[in-house]
KESE-484623 format. One record per residue (C-alpha): residue number from 0; residue in three letters; z, y, x. Coordinates in nm, 4 decimals. Each point is the difference from the previous one (the first is absolute). Layout:
BEGIN
resi resn up north east
NUM ALA Z Y X
...
***
This chain:
BEGIN
resi resn up north east
0 UNK 0.0000 0.0000 0.0000
1 UNK 0.0779 0.2350 0.2884
2 UNK -0.3446 -0.0605 0.1468
3 UNK -0.1708 0.0665 -0.3332
4 UNK 0.1998 0.3202 -0.0437
5 UNK -0.0925 0.1156 0.3512
6 UNK -0.3732 -0.0653 -0.0475
7 UNK 0.0067 0.1798 -0.3367
8 UNK 0.1661 0.3033 0.1558
9 UNK -0.2520 0.0157 0.2862
10 UNK -0.2974 -0.0367 -0.2352
11 UNK 0.1354 0.2741 -0.2265
12 UNK 0.0404 0.2368 0.2944
13 UNK -0.3546 -0.0652 0.1171
14 UNK -0.1460 0.0547 -0.3456
15 UNK 0.2062 0.3157 -0.0451
16 UNK -0.1172 0.1536 0.3294
17 UNK -0.3639 -0.1114 -0.0274
18 UNK -0.1158 0.2834 -0.2328
19 UNK 0.1574 0.2692 0.2178
20 UNK -0.1547 -0.1518 0.3121
21 UNK -0.3415 -0.0183 -0.1660
22 UNK 0.0382 0.3605 -0.1110
23 UNK 0.0771 0.1119 0.3576
24 UNK -0.3047 -0.1845 0.1330
25 UNK -0.2299 0.1437 -0.2679
26 UNK 0.1374 0.3504 0.0570
27 UNK -0.1021 -0.0214 0.3654
28 UNK -0.3646 -0.0816 -0.0814
29 UNK -0.2859 0.2262 -0.1026
30 UNK -0.1686 -0.0695 -0.3355
31 UNK -0.3083 0.1904 0.1243
32 UNK -0.0595 0.0484 0.3712
33 UNK -0.1903 0.3279 0.0043
34 UNK -0.0166 0.1933 0.3263
35 UNK 0.2561 0.2536 -0.1238
36 UNK 0.2316 -0.2779 -0.1202
37 UNK -0.0237 -0.1803 0.3341
38 UNK 0.0800 0.3190 0.1908
39 UNK 0.2935 0.0807 -0.2281
40 UNK 0.1296 -0.3553 0.0360
41 UNK -0.0287 0.0188 0.3791
42 UNK 0.1870 0.3321 0.0137
43 UNK 0.2837 -0.1561 -0.2003
44 UNK 0.0126 -0.3449 0.1609
45 UNK -0.1385 0.0262 0.3529
46 UNK 0.2889 -0.0830 0.2393
47 UNK -0.1080 0.2702 0.2473
48 UNK 0.0306 0.2697 -0.2679
49 UNK 0.3341 -0.1421 -0.1139
50 UNK 0.1227 0.0114 0.3585
51 UNK -0.1101 0.3629 0.0282
52 UNK 0.1976 0.0861 -0.3134
53 UNK 0.3020 -0.1786 0.1434
54 UNK -0.0459 0.2008 0.3199
55 UNK 0.0145 0.3164 -0.2118
56 UNK 0.3288 -0.1146 -0.1529
57 UNK 0.1359 -0.0931 0.3433
58 UNK -0.0993 0.3432 0.1302
59 UNK 0.1712 0.1700 -0.2935
60 UNK 0.3269 -0.1841 0.0584
61 UNK -0.0244 0.0663 0.3740
62 UNK -0.0336 0.3738 -0.0684
63 UNK 0.2939 -0.0043 -0.2409
64 UNK 0.2058 -0.1912 0.2540
65 UNK -0.0629 0.2646 0.2675
66 UNK 0.0606 0.2938 -0.2342
67 UNK 0.3265 -0.1569 -0.1172
68 UNK 0.1603 0.1182 0.3268
69 UNK -0.0090 0.3568 -0.1376
70 UNK 0.2682 -0.1017 -0.2505
71 UNK 0.3691 0.0005 0.0996
72 UNK 0.0884 -0.3175 0.1855
73 UNK 0.3365 -0.1436 -0.1053
74 UNK 0.1635 -0.2955 0.1691
75 UNK 0.3241 -0.1923 0.0278
76 UNK 0.1501 -0.1735 0.3027
77 UNK 0.3025 -0.2228 -0.0395
78 UNK 0.1982 -0.1933 0.2615
79 UNK 0.3164 -0.2043 0.0267
80 UNK 0.1718 -0.0806 0.3334
81 UNK 0.2894 -0.2220 0.1011
82 UNK 0.1080 0.0011 0.3617
83 UNK 0.1070 -0.3354 0.1302
84 UNK 0.1416 0.1968 0.2905
85 UNK 0.0503 0.3754 -0.0230
86 UNK -0.1746 0.1959 0.2799
87 UNK 0.2211 0.1316 0.2821
88 UNK -0.0375 0.3415 0.1610
89 UNK 0.1636 0.1715 0.2975
90 UNK 0.1777 0.3245 -0.0898
91 UNK 0.2517 0.2083 0.2029
92 UNK 0.0586 -0.2778 0.2480
93 UNK 0.0615 -0.2617 -0.2628
94 UNK -0.2053 -0.2689 -0.1685
95 UNK 0.0102 0.0224 -0.3738
96 UNK -0.1739 -0.1653 -0.2890
97 UNK -0.2000 0.2457 -0.2078
98 UNK -0.1073 -0.0659 -0.3550
99 UNK 0.0986 -0.2343 -0.2753
100 UNK -0.0917 -0.3577 -0.0655
101 UNK -0.1913 0.0733 -0.3209
102 UNK -0.2413 0.2808 -0.0740
103 UNK -0.2742 0.0675 -0.2518
104 UNK -0.2376 0.2874 -0.0657
105 UNK -0.2661 0.1000 -0.2513
106 UNK -0.2444 0.2761 0.0898
107 UNK -0.2179 0.1777 -0.2548
108 UNK -0.2936 0.1785 0.1641
109 UNK -0.2365 0.2586 -0.1495
110 UNK -0.2991 0.1255 0.1946
111 UNK -0.2719 0.2467 -0.0987
112 UNK -0.3121 0.0506 0.2124
113 UNK -0.0841 0.3681 0.0315
114 UNK -0.2828 -0.0100 0.2517
115 UNK -0.1625 -0.3204 0.1151
116 UNK -0.3571 -0.0206 0.1238
117 UNK -0.0446 -0.3554 -0.1271
118 UNK 0.0860 0.1113 -0.3508
119 UNK -0.2171 0.3110 0.0299
120 UNK -0.2956 -0.2186 0.0981
121 UNK 0.0621 -0.2405 -0.2896
122 UNK 0.0265 0.2859 -0.2490
123 UNK -0.3108 0.1845 0.1160
124 UNK -0.2239 -0.3060 0.0304
125 UNK 0.1085 -0.1873 -0.3150
126 UNK -0.2901 0.1326 -0.2071
127 UNK -0.2588 -0.0746 0.2697
128 UNK 0.1387 -0.3487 0.0635
129 UNK -0.0302 -0.0754 -0.3712
130 UNK -0.3513 0.1431 0.0052
131 UNK -0.0927 -0.2229 0.2935
132 UNK 0.1273 -0.3092 -0.1826
133 UNK -0.2056 0.0892 -0.3082
134 UNK -0.3077 0.0609 0.2169
135 UNK 0.0429 -0.3426 0.1580
136 UNK 0.0088 -0.1527 -0.3478
137 UNK -0.3094 0.1974 -0.0994
138 UNK -0.1791 -0.1240 0.3109
139 UNK 0.0694 -0.3610 -0.0988
140 UNK -0.1105 0.0715 -0.3577
141 UNK -0.3310 0.1439 0.1243
142 UNK -0.0575 -0.3109 0.2118
143 UNK 0.0741 -0.2229 -0.2995
144 UNK -0.2373 0.1920 -0.2305
145 UNK -0.2828 -0.0053 0.2550
146 UNK 0.0449 -0.3648 0.0989
147 UNK 0.0392 -0.1288 -0.3567
148 UNK -0.3055 0.1976 -0.1147
149 UNK -0.2198 -0.1378 0.2779
150 UNK 0.1296 -0.3545 -0.0482
151 UNK -0.0645 0.0309 -0.3747
152 UNK -0.3583 0.1093 0.0639
153 UNK -0.0444 -0.2815 0.2506
154 UNK 0.1214 -0.2520 -0.2581
155 UNK -0.2305 0.1426 -0.2663
156 UNK -0.2923 -0.0127 0.2413
157 UNK 0.0574 -0.3690 0.0584
158 UNK 0.0342 -0.0584 -0.3749
159 UNK -0.3258 0.1837 -0.0724
160 UNK -0.1751 -0.1969 0.2738
161 UNK 0.1096 -0.3201 -0.1708
162 UNK -0.1239 0.1351 -0.3347
163 UNK -0.3392 0.0785 0.1537
164 UNK -0.0177 -0.3485 0.1492
165 UNK 0.0888 -0.1515 -0.3386
166 UNK -0.2863 0.1914 -0.1588
167 UNK -0.2301 -0.1139 0.2789
168 UNK 0.1137 -0.3610 -0.0474
169 UNK -0.0854 0.0244 -0.3694
170 UNK -0.3480 0.1290 0.0830
171 UNK -0.0511 -0.2655 0.2686
172 UNK 0.1142 -0.2799 -0.2303
173 UNK -0.2503 0.1193 -0.2581
174 UNK -0.2719 0.0238 0.2642
175 UNK 0.0945 -0.3433 0.1328
176 UNK -0.0304 -0.1449 -0.3462
177 UNK -0.3395 0.1624 -0.0496
178 UNK -0.1239 -0.1166 0.3384
179 UNK 0.1239 -0.3523 -0.0649
180 UNK -0.1707 -0.0133 -0.3400
181 UNK -0.3262 0.1239 0.1517
182 UNK 0.0318 -0.2594 0.2748
183 UNK 0.0628 -0.2761 -0.2536
184 UNK -0.2975 0.1245 -0.1993
185 UNK -0.2243 -0.0211 0.3065
186 UNK -0.0779 0.3710 -0.0005
187 UNK 0.1427 0.0620 0.3478
188 UNK 0.1175 -0.2048 0.2900
189 UNK 0.3636 -0.0490 0.0883
190 UNK 0.0034 0.2936 0.2439
191 UNK 0.1099 0.2503 -0.2660
192 UNK 0.2681 -0.2385 -0.1242
193 UNK 0.1369 -0.0515 0.3525
194 UNK -0.0026 0.3745 0.0750
195 UNK 0.1909 0.0693 -0.3188
196 UNK 0.2558 -0.2646 0.0950
197 UNK 0.0439 0.1502 0.3471
198 UNK 0.0477 0.3528 -0.1386
199 UNK 0.2484 -0.1234 -0.2587
200 UNK 0.2032 -0.1908 0.2585
201 UNK 0.0110 0.3022 0.2308
202 UNK 0.1167 0.2283 -0.2805
203 UNK 0.2695 -0.2455 -0.1087
204 UNK 0.1214 -0.0183 0.3601
205 UNK 0.0173 0.3808 0.0155
206 UNK 0.1934 0.0032 -0.3254
207 UNK 0.2520 -0.2505 0.1373
208 UNK 0.0473 0.2173 0.3078
209 UNK 0.0501 0.3044 -0.2211
210 UNK 0.2592 -0.1811 -0.2126
211 UNK 0.2028 -0.0903 0.3084
212 UNK -0.0231 0.3584 0.1267
213 UNK 0.1120 0.1185 -0.3416
214 UNK 0.3225 -0.2013 0.0303
215 UNK 0.0754 0.1480 0.3423
216 UNK -0.0694 0.3577 -0.1107
217 UNK 0.2061 -0.0387 -0.3144
218 UNK 0.2889 -0.1282 0.2113
219 UNK -0.0331 0.3052 0.2250
220 UNK 0.0044 0.2345 -0.2999
221 UNK 0.3101 -0.1750 -0.1326
222 UNK 0.1666 0.0489 0.3359
223 UNK -0.0775 0.3726 0.0027
224 UNK 0.1281 0.0347 -0.3562
225 UNK 0.3115 -0.2113 0.0445
226 UNK -0.1341 -0.2103 -0.2869
227 UNK 0.1324 -0.3539 -0.0764
228 UNK -0.2191 -0.2669 0.1547
229 UNK 0.0228 -0.2239 -0.3075
230 UNK -0.0607 0.2711 -0.2601
231 UNK -0.3380 0.0667 -0.1582
232 UNK -0.1904 0.3095 0.1082
233 UNK -0.2627 0.0690 -0.2693
234 UNK -0.2358 0.2603 0.1445
235 UNK -0.1276 0.2597 -0.2466
236 UNK -0.2651 0.2415 0.1218
237 UNK -0.2974 0.2013 -0.1134
238 UNK -0.2903 -0.0299 0.2439
239 UNK -0.1926 0.2813 -0.1685
240 UNK 0.2971 0.2344 0.0291
241 UNK 0.0492 -0.0958 0.3640
242 UNK -0.3638 0.0715 0.0721
243 UNK 0.0495 0.3457 -0.1494
244 UNK 0.3084 0.0614 0.2161
245 UNK -0.1724 -0.0438 0.3334
246 UNK -0.0795 0.3694 0.0342
247 UNK 0.2242 0.2359 0.1931
248 UNK -0.0377 0.3656 0.0917
249 UNK -0.1352 -0.0078 0.3550
250 UNK 0.0297 0.3768 0.0468
251 UNK 0.3789 -0.0130 0.0210
252 UNK 0.1437 0.0623 0.3457
253 UNK 0.3031 -0.1579 0.1578
254 UNK 0.3375 0.1711 -0.0433
255 UNK 0.2342 -0.1230 0.2720
256 UNK 0.3177 0.0820 -0.1919
257 UNK -0.1022 -0.2375 -0.2794
258 UNK 0.0442 -0.2976 0.2305
259 UNK 0.3431 -0.1606 -0.0232
260 UNK -0.0085 -0.0637 0.3741
261 UNK -0.0233 0.3747 0.0634
262 UNK 0.2806 0.0681 -0.2452
263 UNK 0.2205 -0.2517 0.1799
264 UNK -0.0711 0.1645 0.3354
265 UNK 0.0815 0.3432 -0.1397
266 UNK 0.3306 -0.1289 -0.1362
267 UNK 0.0705 -0.1686 0.3324
268 UNK -0.0564 0.3314 0.1779
269 UNK 0.2435 0.1783 -0.2326
270 UNK 0.2626 -0.2654 0.0728
271 UNK -0.0651 0.0264 0.3727
272 UNK 0.0420 0.3793 -0.0141
273 UNK 0.3347 -0.0618 -0.1708
274 UNK 0.0849 -0.2390 0.2847
275 UNK -0.0735 0.2801 0.2472
276 UNK 0.2431 0.2304 -0.1806
277 UNK 0.2546 -0.2811 -0.0003
278 UNK -0.0211 -0.0291 0.3767
279 UNK 0.0359 0.3766 0.0378
280 UNK 0.3125 -0.0116 -0.2159
281 UNK 0.1586 -0.2262 0.2615
282 UNK 0.1123 0.3182 0.1828
283 UNK 0.2078 0.0977 -0.3033
284 UNK 0.3508 -0.1309 -0.0616
285 UNK 0.1012 -0.2502 -0.2633
286 UNK 0.2664 0.1491 -0.2266
287 UNK 0.2209 -0.1714 -0.2536
288 UNK 0.3252 0.0678 -0.1833
289 UNK 0.2697 -0.2595 -0.0465
290 UNK 0.3375 -0.0582 -0.1629
291 UNK 0.2361 -0.2912 0.0635
292 UNK 0.3212 -0.1151 -0.1684
293 UNK 0.2018 -0.2812 0.1519
294 UNK 0.2823 -0.2120 -0.1438
295 UNK 0.2286 -0.1307 0.2772
296 UNK 0.2696 -0.2625 -0.0461
297 UNK 0.2461 -0.1069 0.2722
298 UNK 0.2985 -0.2358 -0.0311
299 UNK 0.1562 -0.2667 0.2166
300 UNK 0.0496 -0.2182 -0.3078
301 UNK -0.3220 -0.1243 -0.1566
302 UNK 0.1233 -0.0147 -0.3650
303 UNK 0.0943 0.3687 0.0238
304 UNK -0.3244 0.1045 0.1727
305 UNK -0.1434 0.1945 -0.2924
306 UNK 0.3306 0.1573 -0.1059
307 UNK -0.0568 0.3196 0.1983
308 UNK -0.3254 0.1924 0.0453
309 UNK -0.0575 0.2410 0.2894
310 UNK -0.3304 0.1611 -0.0968
311 UNK -0.2249 0.2282 0.2003
312 UNK -0.3168 0.1913 -0.0854
313 UNK -0.2544 0.2239 0.1621
314 UNK -0.3159 0.1953 -0.0681
315 UNK -0.2513 0.1208 0.2517
316 UNK -0.3491 0.0823 0.1079
317 UNK -0.1905 -0.2125 0.2476
318 UNK -0.2813 0.1300 0.2167
319 UNK -0.1932 -0.2242 0.2348
320 UNK -0.2510 0.1374 0.2503
321 UNK -0.1578 -0.2028 0.2817
322 UNK -0.0297 0.2256 0.3051
323 UNK -0.2103 -0.2014 0.2418
324 UNK -0.1851 -0.3252 -0.0637
325 UNK -0.2297 -0.0193 0.3010
326 UNK -0.2723 0.2105 -0.1706
327 UNK -0.0364 -0.2710 -0.2667
328 UNK -0.0302 0.2556 -0.2806
329 UNK -0.2776 0.1871 0.1801
330 UNK -0.1915 -0.3212 0.0586
331 UNK 0.0296 -0.0906 -0.3695
332 UNK -0.1396 0.3412 -0.0957
333 UNK -0.2955 -0.0398 0.2359
334 UNK -0.0634 -0.3494 -0.1367
335 UNK -0.0065 0.1291 -0.3599
336 UNK -0.2416 0.2798 0.0961
337 UNK -0.2363 -0.2485 0.1616
338 UNK 0.0177 -0.2299 -0.3006
339 UNK -0.1079 0.2894 -0.2238
340 UNK -0.2973 0.0617 0.2286
341 UNK -0.0824 -0.3686 -0.0167
342 UNK -0.0003 0.0101 -0.3810
343 UNK -0.2395 0.2971 0.0183
344 UNK -0.2320 -0.2176 0.2074
345 UNK 0.0405 -0.2814 -0.2545
346 UNK -0.1094 0.2452 -0.2701
347 UNK -0.3039 0.1012 0.2034
348 UNK -0.0903 -0.3624 0.0652
349 UNK 0.0445 -0.0862 -0.3686
350 UNK -0.2315 0.2851 -0.0988
351 UNK -0.2705 -0.1442 0.2251
352 UNK 0.0627 -0.3465 -0.1372
353 UNK -0.0167 0.1191 -0.3617
354 UNK -0.3218 0.1864 0.0698
355 UNK -0.1546 -0.3135 0.1495
356 UNK 0.1194 -0.2171 -0.2910
357 UNK -0.1383 0.2504 -0.2492
358 UNK -0.3387 0.0204 0.1747
359 UNK -0.0314 -0.3778 0.0230
360 UNK 0.1173 -0.0550 -0.3583
361 UNK -0.2380 0.2631 -0.1350
362 UNK -0.2955 -0.1435 0.1939
363 UNK 0.0815 -0.3526 -0.1134
364 UNK 0.0362 0.1086 -0.3613
365 UNK -0.3314 0.1875 -0.0032
366 UNK -0.1814 -0.2937 0.1571
367 UNK 0.1563 -0.2494 -0.2429
368 UNK -0.0706 0.2239 -0.2975
369 UNK -0.3662 0.0241 0.0989
370 UNK -0.0099 -0.3772 0.0425
371 UNK 0.1516 -0.0410 -0.3457
372 UNK -0.2656 0.2190 -0.1636
373 UNK -0.2775 -0.1938 0.1747
374 UNK 0.1475 -0.3374 -0.0996
375 UNK 0.0387 0.1195 -0.3579
376 UNK -0.3728 0.0733 -0.0153
377 UNK -0.0830 -0.3298 0.1682
378 UNK 0.1821 -0.1997 -0.2682
379 UNK -0.2151 0.1481 -0.2740
380 UNK -0.3160 -0.0623 0.2008
381 UNK 0.0963 -0.3577 0.0903
382 UNK 0.0855 -0.0808 -0.3632
383 UNK -0.3337 0.1375 -0.1145
384 UNK -0.1917 -0.1962 0.2660
385 UNK 0.1828 -0.3231 -0.0829
386 UNK -0.0647 0.0301 -0.3729
387 UNK -0.3695 0.0661 0.0617
388 UNK -0.0499 -0.2839 0.2508
389 UNK 0.1908 -0.2500 -0.2143
390 UNK -0.2206 0.0886 -0.2969
391 UNK -0.3144 -0.0354 0.2129
392 UNK 0.1253 -0.3339 0.1374
393 UNK 0.0454 -0.1348 -0.3513
394 UNK -0.3561 0.1050 -0.0745
395 UNK -0.1222 -0.1736 0.3160
396 UNK -0.0941 0.3178 0.1857
397 UNK 0.2702 -0.0050 0.2701
398 UNK 0.1239 -0.2861 0.2169
399 UNK 0.3547 -0.1293 -0.0068
400 UNK 0.0557 0.1243 0.3533
401 UNK -0.0461 0.3539 -0.1258
402 UNK 0.2538 -0.0668 -0.2734
403 UNK 0.2570 -0.1192 0.2563
404 UNK -0.0720 0.3039 0.2146
405 UNK 0.0495 0.2307 -0.2977
406 UNK 0.3236 -0.1761 -0.0919
407 UNK 0.1255 0.0326 0.3563
408 UNK -0.0916 0.3694 0.0078
409 UNK 0.1780 0.0603 -0.3290
410 UNK 0.3119 -0.1800 0.1124
411 UNK 0.0007 0.1874 0.3316
412 UNK -0.0526 0.3311 -0.1774
413 UNK 0.2882 -0.0669 -0.2385
414 UNK 0.2317 -0.1124 0.2794
415 UNK -0.0963 0.2974 0.2126
416 UNK 0.0564 0.2343 -0.2937
417 UNK 0.3555 -0.1185 -0.0670
418 UNK 0.0732 -0.0119 0.3702
419 UNK -0.1238 0.3600 0.0342
420 UNK 0.1989 0.1139 -0.3045
421 UNK 0.3334 -0.1396 0.1160
422 UNK -0.0700 0.1059 0.3572
423 UNK -0.0551 0.3602 -0.1056
424 UNK 0.3145 -0.0144 -0.2159
425 UNK 0.1995 -0.1227 0.3005
426 UNK -0.1496 0.2668 0.2249
427 UNK 0.0930 0.2552 -0.2664
428 UNK 0.3626 -0.1121 0.0356
429 UNK -0.0249 0.0409 0.3782
430 UNK -0.1404 0.3511 -0.0460
431 UNK 0.2754 0.0957 -0.2450
432 UNK 0.2532 -0.1324 0.2453
433 UNK -0.1528 0.2045 0.2815
434 UNK 0.0114 0.3072 -0.2251
435 UNK 0.3600 -0.0733 -0.0994
436 UNK -0.0893 0.0039 -0.3703
437 UNK 0.1046 -0.3539 -0.1017
438 UNK 0.2260 0.0279 -0.3031
439 UNK 0.3130 -0.2126 -0.0242
440 UNK 0.0992 0.1249 -0.3456
441 UNK -0.0371 -0.3148 -0.2073
***
């Protein structure tokens, strides 16, 4: 009976938790995997972005921890002593024991920093440190948006290639059937039938390769999104709309301050300038105010130790000023000045790098856009040629070899068109990234 009761309890717990578990799994999946939905999902679930947000929280608590030293610092010290042998001292030619066997003290301390360069640095740089943490997060978000977008286009390209091959397989199977029937009817020899078989086998092999590539590229997109490996990812896209979105204003010029890398360097320079001031403040004293109150108990008999209190208290002002440290403070100032100059050189180098990236991205985009327009025209021409030659072949005007050639041209034109479309869309992302105009507001 105990065993039956135990199994019933376990089964009930499993059944009770199953709906909630299924709900959690379904909540983490996308019902429609549009590009915007994939990007939004990645920004919410990508571990790198989550880590950046945690870094922001860590930075915030670090700042609060440093600024907390501006508040009054209150402490308590307590001690209890029992001398196994009372200390002996020499006084006026005689040895005498000084003190009592039992003593105890409690010291309340209050300290208020009035001037402290560490606290001044923390207070003046808190806003910029927070800004730097947010910029780091934004940098990761930009990388996620760009990488997910390009991986999404790459996956769609592979999917469209498979669709084109499926259409080509349908045409080849129909042509193979026609060629076989003509061969069986004695109208042609088996050459056309064999050629159709070869073309069909080659296309099926290409399709199999594409299907395997599709699995790998979908896995890569899942990785970039932080998407469950076992969950479904139903892609939803509008090819016509994507074809209309390939255009981008090519007259726009690069603005260096739009790049997150430049913004990070500028924030780093501000923090380094604050570090320079911090090192210059090392010639100023550290000042604090304090107040102490002490409870003192002395008695040779331990049970009566706390029967009599001999308190003491004091208030004061503490000033601490290092006079000579082997020129350490001067060296620190020189080091900070050189680091600022180095950041200026980093800014100059980044400007050159951004200009190069922009020039290359713009050139690549223009070339890919031109290729896309050419391939778009070629698809229409190839479709028209194929339809005409197939009609003429059925009427006995054209040979089957010309039909195969037209089919191959049409397939190549369609593959080249989709390849050009997704290539220009990817190069558009690279150009937007070079311009610093990628939006992370999803």
